[in-house]
Structure formats: C-alpha cells, structure tokens
C-alpha positions as CSV (number, residue, x, y, z in Angstrom):
1,X,2.2,-64.7,-29.8
2,X,1.9,-61.4,-28.2
3,X,0.3,-58.5,-29.9
4,X,2.5,-55.5,-30.3
5,X,1.9,-52.7,-27.8
6,X,1.3,-49.4,-29.5
7,X,1.7,-46.4,-27.3
8,X,0.3,-43.1,-28.5
9,X,1.5,-39.9,-26.8
10,X,-0.5,-36.7,-27.3
11,X,1.6,-33.6,-27.2
12,X,0.0,-30.3,-26.5
13,X,1.6,-27.2,-28.1
14,X,1.1,-24.0,-26.2
15,X,1.4,-20.9,-28.2
16,X,2.0,-17.5,-26.5
17,X,0.8,-14.4,-28.2
18,X,2.5,-11.0,-27.5
19,X,1.0,-7.6,-28.0
20,X,2.7,-5.3,-30.5
21,X,5.2,-3.0,-29.1
22,X,3.4,0.3,-28.4
23,X,6.2,2.4,-27.0
24,X,10.0,2.6,-26.9
25,X,10.8,5.6,-24.8
26,X,14.2,7.0,-23.9
27,X,14.6,9.4,-21.0
28,X,17.3,11.9,-20.4
29,X,18.0,13.9,-17.2
30,X,20.3,16.9,-16.8
31,X,21.0,18.7,-13.6
32,X,23.4,21.5,-13.0
33,X,24.1,23.4,-9.7
34,X,26.1,26.1,-8.1
35,X,26.6,26.4,-4.4
36,X,28.0,29.0,-2.0
37,X,28.1,29.0,1.8
38,X,30.2,31.0,4.4
39,X,30.3,31.2,8.2
40,X,31.1,34.8,9.2
41,X,32.3,35.7,12.8
42,X,30.5,38.9,13.7
43,X,32.0,39.0,17.1
44,X,33.7,36.5,19.5
45,X,30.3,35.1,20.4
46,X,28.1,35.8,17.4
47,X,28.3,34.0,14.0
48,X,26.3,34.3,10.8
49,X,25.9,31.4,8.4
50,X,24.8,32.3,4.9
51,X,24.4,30.1,1.8
52,X,22.8,30.0,-1.6
53,X,22.3,27.3,-4.1
54,X,21.3,27.7,-7.8
55,X,19.9,24.6,-9.6
56,X,19.0,24.2,-13.2
57,X,17.4,21.0,-14.4
58,X,15.8,19.5,-17.5
59,X,14.1,16.1,-18.1
60,X,12.9,14.8,-21.5
61,X,11.1,11.6,-22.7
62,X,11.2,10.6,-26.4
63,X,9.0,7.8,-27.8
64,X,11.1,6.3,-30.7
65,X,8.1,4.5,-32.2
66,X,5.8,7.4,-32.9
67,X,8.4,10.2,-32.7
68,X,6.7,12.1,-29.9
69,X,8.6,13.8,-27.2
70,X,8.0,16.2,-24.3
71,X,10.2,17.7,-21.7
72,X,10.1,20.0,-18.7
73,X,12.8,22.2,-17.2
74,X,13.3,24.9,-14.6
75,X,15.6,26.6,-12.2
76,X,15.4,27.7,-8.6
77,X,17.4,29.4,-5.8
78,X,17.6,27.7,-2.4
79,X,18.7,30.1,0.3
80,X,19.9,29.2,3.8
81,X,20.7,31.6,6.7
82,X,21.5,31.0,10.4
83,X,22.5,33.0,13.4
84,X,24.6,31.4,16.1
85,X,25.2,32.7,19.7
86,X,28.0,30.9,21.6
87,X,28.3,32.5,25.1
88,X,30.7,29.9,26.2
89,X,32.7,27.2,24.3
90,X,30.5,24.3,25.2
91,X,27.1,26.0,24.6
92,X,25.7,27.2,21.2
93,X,22.2,28.6,20.6
94,X,21.1,29.0,17.0
95,X,18.2,30.0,14.7
96,X,18.0,29.1,11.1
97,X,15.9,29.3,7.9
98,X,16.3,27.2,4.8
99,X,14.3,26.6,1.5
100,X,14.8,23.6,-0.7
101,X,13.1,22.1,-3.7
102,X,12.4,18.7,-5.4
103,X,11.8,18.7,-9.3
104,X,8.4,17.7,-10.7
105,X,6.5,18.1,-7.5
106,X,8.7,15.9,-5.4
107,X,8.5,12.9,-7.6
108,X,12.0,13.4,-8.9
109,X,13.3,12.9,-12.4
110,X,10.8,10.4,-13.7
111,X,9.1,9.5,-17.0
112,X,6.5,11.9,-18.4
113,X,3.8,11.3,-21.0
114,X,5.0,12.0,-24.5
115,X,1.5,12.6,-26.1
116,X,0.3,16.2,-26.3
117,X,-3.1,15.5,-24.7
118,X,-1.9,14.6,-21.3
119,X,-1.9,17.4,-18.8
120,X,0.5,17.5,-15.9
121,X,1.8,20.0,-13.4
122,X,5.6,20.2,-13.6
123,X,6.2,22.7,-10.9
124,X,8.7,21.8,-8.2
125,X,7.8,20.8,-4.7
126,X,9.3,23.3,-2.3
127,X,10.0,23.2,1.4
128,X,10.8,25.8,3.9
129,X,12.0,25.2,7.5
130,X,12.4,27.4,10.5
131,X,14.4,25.9,13.4
132,X,15.8,27.1,16.8
133,X,17.9,24.9,19.1
134,X,20.8,24.4,21.6
135,X,23.9,22.4,21.0
136,X,25.9,21.5,24.2
137,X,29.1,19.6,25.0
138,X,29.5,18.1,28.5
139,X,32.3,16.4,30.5
140,X,35.2,17.8,28.6
141,X,33.5,17.2,25.2
142,X,32.9,13.5,25.9
143,X,29.1,13.9,25.6
144,X,27.1,16.1,23.3
145,X,23.4,17.0,23.3
146,X,21.1,18.9,21.0
147,X,17.5,20.0,21.3
148,X,15.7,21.5,18.4
149,X,12.3,22.9,17.7
150,X,11.2,23.1,14.0
151,X,8.5,24.2,11.7
152,X,8.6,22.5,8.3
153,X,6.2,23.2,5.4
154,X,6.1,21.3,2.1
155,X,4.0,23.0,-0.7
156,X,2.9,22.0,-4.2
157,X,2.8,18.5,-2.7
158,X,1.8,15.5,-4.8
159,X,0.1,12.5,-3.3
160,X,-1.8,9.3,-4.2
161,X,-5.5,9.5,-3.3
162,X,-5.8,5.8,-3.5
163,X,-2.3,4.1,-3.3
164,X,-3.8,0.6,-3.1
165,X,-6.4,0.5,-5.9
166,X,-5.0,3.3,-8.2
167,X,-1.2,3.5,-7.5
168,X,-0.5,5.4,-10.7
169,X,-2.8,8.3,-9.9
170,X,-1.0,11.3,-8.5
171,X,-2.6,14.7,-7.7
172,X,-1.5,18.0,-6.4
173,X,-2.6,18.4,-2.7
174,X,-1.4,21.8,-1.8
175,X,0.8,21.9,1.3
176,X,1.7,19.8,4.4
177,X,3.1,21.2,7.7
178,X,5.1,19.5,10.4
179,X,5.9,21.1,13.7
180,X,8.0,19.2,16.3
181,X,10.8,18.9,18.7
182,X,13.9,16.6,18.7
183,X,16.4,15.7,21.4
184,X,19.6,13.7,21.0
185,X,22.5,12.7,23.2
186,X,25.6,11.0,21.9
187,X,29.1,10.4,23.2
188,X,31.1,8.5,25.8
189,X,29.5,7.5,29.1
190,X,32.6,6.0,30.7
191,X,35.9,4.4,29.7
192,X,34.3,1.5,27.8
193,X,30.7,2.6,27.3
194,X,29.2,4.8,24.5
195,X,25.6,6.0,23.8
196,X,23.8,7.1,20.7
197,X,20.1,8.2,21.5
198,X,17.3,10.4,20.2
199,X,13.7,11.1,20.7
200,X,11.2,13.1,18.7
201,X,7.7,14.4,18.7
202,X,5.9,16.0,15.7
203,X,2.5,17.2,14.6
204,X,2.5,16.4,10.8
205,X,-0.8,17.5,9.2
206,X,-2.3,18.4,5.8
207,X,-2.2,22.2,5.7
208,X,-4.0,22.8,2.4
209,X,-5.7,20.4,0.1
210,X,-7.2,21.9,-3.0
211,X,-8.7,18.6,-4.2
212,X,-10.2,17.5,-0.9
213,X,-10.6,20.4,1.6
214,X,-12.1,18.0,4.1
215,X,-8.6,16.5,4.6
216,X,-7.2,19.8,5.9
217,X,-6.0,19.4,9.5
218,X,-5.8,15.6,9.1
219,X,-2.7,13.8,10.2
220,X,-0.3,12.8,7.3
221,X,-0.5,9.1,6.6
222,X,2.5,6.8,7.4
223,X,3.9,9.5,9.8
224,X,4.1,8.8,13.5
225,X,3.9,11.4,16.2
226,X,6.5,9.7,18.4
227,X,9.8,8.2,17.5
228,X,13.0,7.4,19.2
229,X,16.2,5.3,19.4
230,X,18.7,4.2,22.0
231,X,22.0,2.5,21.2
232,X,24.7,1.5,23.6
233,X,28.1,0.2,22.6
234,X,30.6,-1.6,24.9
235,X,34.3,-1.9,24.2
236,X,35.8,-4.5,26.7
237,X,39.0,-4.6,24.7
238,X,40.8,-2.5,22.2
239,X,39.8,-4.6,19.3
240,X,36.4,-6.1,20.4
241,X,33.0,-4.3,20.6
242,X,29.4,-5.2,21.1
243,X,26.3,-3.1,20.8
244,X,22.6,-3.1,21.3
245,X,20.0,-0.8,19.7
246,X,16.3,-0.2,20.2
247,X,14.3,1.7,17.7
248,X,10.7,2.9,18.3
249,X,8.0,4.4,16.0
250,X,4.6,5.3,17.2
251,X,1.2,4.6,15.8
252,X,0.2,6.1,12.5
253,X,-2.6,6.4,10.0
254,X,-2.8,4.3,6.9
255,X,-4.9,6.8,4.9
256,X,-5.3,10.6,4.5
257,X,-8.8,10.5,5.9
258,X,-7.5,9.1,9.2
259,X,-9.9,6.2,9.3
260,X,-7.5,3.3,9.8
261,X,-4.7,3.4,12.3
262,X,-2.0,0.8,12.7
263,X,-0.1,0.3,16.0
264,X,3.4,1.5,16.6
265,X,6.3,-0.9,17.1
266,X,9.8,-1.2,18.6
267,X,12.6,-3.5,17.3
268,X,15.9,-4.6,18.8
269,X,19.1,-4.8,16.9
270,X,22.5,-6.2,18.1
271,X,26.1,-6.7,16.9
272,X,29.4,-8.0,17.9
273,X,32.7,-7.5,16.1
274,X,36.4,-7.6,16.0
275,X,38.5,-4.8,14.4
276,X,42.1,-4.2,13.8
277,X,44.0,-2.2,11.2
278,X,43.8,-5.1,8.8
279,X,40.8,-7.2,9.9
280,X,37.2,-6.3,10.4
281,X,34.7,-9.0,11.3
282,X,31.1,-8.2,12.4
283,X,28.0,-10.3,13.1
284,X,24.9,-8.1,13.1
285,X,21.4,-9.3,14.1
286,X,18.4,-7.3,12.8
287,X,15.0,-7.4,14.6
288,X,16.5,-9.6,17.2
289,X,13.3,-10.7,18.8
290,X,11.5,-11.3,15.5
291,X,8.9,-8.6,16.0
292,X,6.1,-8.7,13.4
293,X,5.1,-5.1,12.3
294,X,4.1,-3.2,9.3
295,X,6.2,-0.3,7.9
296,X,3.3,0.9,5.8
297,X,-0.2,-0.3,4.8
298,X,1.3,-2.6,2.2
299,X,4.9,-3.2,3.4
300,X,5.6,-5.6,6.3
301,X,8.6,-5.0,8.5
302,X,12.0,-6.6,8.2
303,X,12.0,-10.1,9.8
304,X,14.8,-11.4,11.9
305,X,18.0,-11.5,10.0
306,X,21.7,-12.3,10.6
307,X,24.5,-10.8,8.6
308,X,28.1,-11.7,8.9
309,X,30.7,-9.5,7.2
310,X,34.5,-9.8,7.0
311,X,37.1,-7.8,5.4
312,X,40.9,-7.7,5.2
313,X,43.1,-4.8,4.2
314,X,46.6,-5.5,2.9
C-alpha cells in the first residue's frame, strides 16, 4: 500500500508600497499675438521690407493638493526690417535685421515651482540677427543659389551646467554668439536631374557667461563648425523617381569647457517612388550604409531603417 503523497507549495506574497501623492498640478498656457509685415517698392530696383510682431503670454501652475499656485507673464515686440536691391531680375542683394524671443529663457511654456521659496528667472530669451546675402537665378530660373553671411546673438540664455549628472539644473549663462556663412544651390540640372545642396560654416561661441566667466570664448557644445548636404533626384519617367542624399556634420564638443570632442559624421539616405494623381508609393532608406555615430553626448544616431509608404486618393 502506497503512502499518500503530500505536496506543499509555498506561495510568496509581494506587497508594493506607494508614496503618498505629494502634488497634483495643473498647467495653463495662454499666448496671443498680432503681426504686421509689408514689402514696399521704393523704386524699380529698391524694396523695403518692414514687419512688427506683438506677443503677450501667460503661464500658470496650480497645485491642487496644497492650493499653491504661481505664474509668470510678459509681452514683447519683435521687429524685422530688410533692404533689397535688385539691379536685374535674376539677382537680388539684401541686408536684414530681426529680433525674436522665446518665453521663460528659451525653455518654452513649461512647469514652474508653485512654492513661494523657489527663485527663478522668468525673463524671455531674446535673439537678434544681422544678415547680408545674394539670391540669384540661373539658366532661365531653372537653378537658384543663395549665399548669406550672418551674425546671430542669443542673450539671457539658459543652459545645463551638468546635463548628465544633474539634468534638472538650469542656470542663466548670459549670451551666445554665432557668426557664419551659408551657401545653397537648388533646382533643375537637366531634363531629368535635380539638385538640392547646401554648405555652411559657423563660429558659435559663448559670448558672456555670468556664472563661469572662464567659459567665455569657448565653442558651444553640440554645435559643429561645418555642415552640408547634397541631394540628387532623377526622374527617368513621368511617374517614377529616385533620389540619393548625403548629409554631413563636423566634429563638435560634448561640454561647455571644450574638454571632450566627438568626431563628425556623414550619412547616406535614398528613396525610390512611383507617383500619379491617385497613387503615391515610396520606399525610403535612412542611413543606408548603417553608419554608427552620436548626435549628442547621450543620444546615438539613427540606425539603418526602411520605410514603405503608400497612399491612394479617390
């Protein structure tokens, strides 16, 4: 006679503890704007571009649990003016000035602390840009080119002193300045070939740093001196197309102290497609050669990817 088999199963009970809810905050953003711009012909060759934008904004955070709330608001004027000289129909020379802003020091409409002890600078981040350039049309307007020199300054800039170890700490630096030149060529090369290209060079540096004066004159992190792109599209048939594009970004620093530099990179993209009035099918290949690179000190580049899209219009 067999003895009965007794099985004993031990069941462990896992209990999860949750902290008491400490905040339940609602955020509300309101933005209003009024914009005016006009292009005035002074003579047959000279034109004046003038514009003005007025913005009014308000952002409020309200903690429903402790009934604390804070808000910030403001208003600003953003002017724009440009002078254009067009000696012939295909050539235009211009000079322009513009001023813009971003609420809350360039960090946008984001949450703010609701307690009365926290101190923050709610002034906007401003930018002013001077630019001169030449726009040209060639070969009966089939090809267009533009070259521009610019001087761009951002002031009341916020930044992260240590984005890796303390990503929530933002401080007011002062101002950044970028001076550079850009050249672009787009249009039709021949019956079936089209081009879209551009190249740029810039010197982007810390102009003023109230917190760390030693950073003044240093290159901005995550900003390359050299950049460029070259895209070519081929249309062998009315409905078919294929294109190849190369994008390049030069080396850049990972930190504001310019101690660590990561290499530049270039990526190839390609696409082939079929288009009619009703049908649109495209196969796109991103990072065709599977280039490994880093877009920032903590963000890897996009790996090789294939995307097939199709649409039909009735």
